[in-house]
N, C-alpha and C positions, 0 to 999 in steps of 0.2 A: 735095661735101666732106662734109654732114652723110649723106649715103647710105651713104659708107663707113665713117663712126662707128659708125652702125647695125647695119650688116653686118658689122661686124669684132667677133669672137668669138674671136680669138686669146687673151686676157687669161682668158675665162671658166672655160676649163681647170684651168689653173693655180690658180684663186682657189678655185675647187668640190674640188680634191686638196689644196689648203692646208688649208683648213675642214675636210676629211674626216681628212685627218691630224694636224692640233690638235687634234679633238675626242676621237680615240682615244688621243692621247699624255695628256688630261686628266685620261679615264676610268681609262686606266691606272695615270698617277701618284694618282688617290684611291686606287683600291685597293690600290698597293703602300703606301702611304702608312697605311692602315688596319690591314695585314698589319706592321706594322713596331709602331703603338701597340700590337696586342695581342700582341705578342713582347716589347716593353720593359715589359708593365705583368706578363705573367709570370715574365720575370726578377727586376724590384723584387719580385716573390711569395716567389720565392726564397729573395731575400737577407733578407729580411724574416723567413720562416721559419728562415733562419741564427742570423739574430742572435737569436731569439725561444728557439734551442734552446742557447744559451750559459749555464752555470751561472752565477750571478754570487754566488753566497755566498763567505763569507770570514769566517777565524776568525786572531785573532791573538791571543796573550797579553800581561797585562800584568807588572812588572815591581818587585821595590821594592828600596831599598836601604838597609841598618842604619846608624846611627853607630856609628863604632868606642867601645867601652870603655861603652855604655848597654845595659845589658837589656832589651830589647822597644824599643828607641827606634827609628825611623825616619826615616831624612834626607829622604828623597823615593818615591814611587811615582806607578805609572801604572796604568790601571785597562786590560782588555782590552776588546776588540770582539770581536760575531758576529752576519753576518747569512746568515738563510739562505731563500733565493731559492724563490718558492711558484708553482708552474703557474698561467701568466696564460691570458686567456679564450682566444687563439688559438694557444697552447703544442700542440705534438702533429699540426701541420698542420689545425686543426677547420675555423679559418676561410678561406675561399676566395673570389678575386676573380674572378667569371666574370658574363660578359652575361647580362642575364634572357633567357630563353623566348620566342620569338616568341607574340605574342598574336594569333589571327585577328580582324578588324573582325567585328563584328555587322551585322545589317541593317539597311541606311537607311530611314529613316523621313521 
């Protein structure tokens, strides 16, 4: 019975194929997730550029209500307000999110 067990290789091929297929799947999964990560970063950069290009300036005028019968008398008033949006550091596609270039290794000492 021990001889039959030692010479039985029926499960070896299936195990080796399973390890090979699992390795290929894991490598493909890593590459695929890396590409998804790069695509998400690019899309989020586009969203950031779209938000940065919005003009957030505003202006509204105030008003005043005069008292009836009084000369020059003001019953109530509200001042106006304004804000002028200026260009920020990364407006106009000046900033880019990208991977750093590959740096070759130096000699080993």
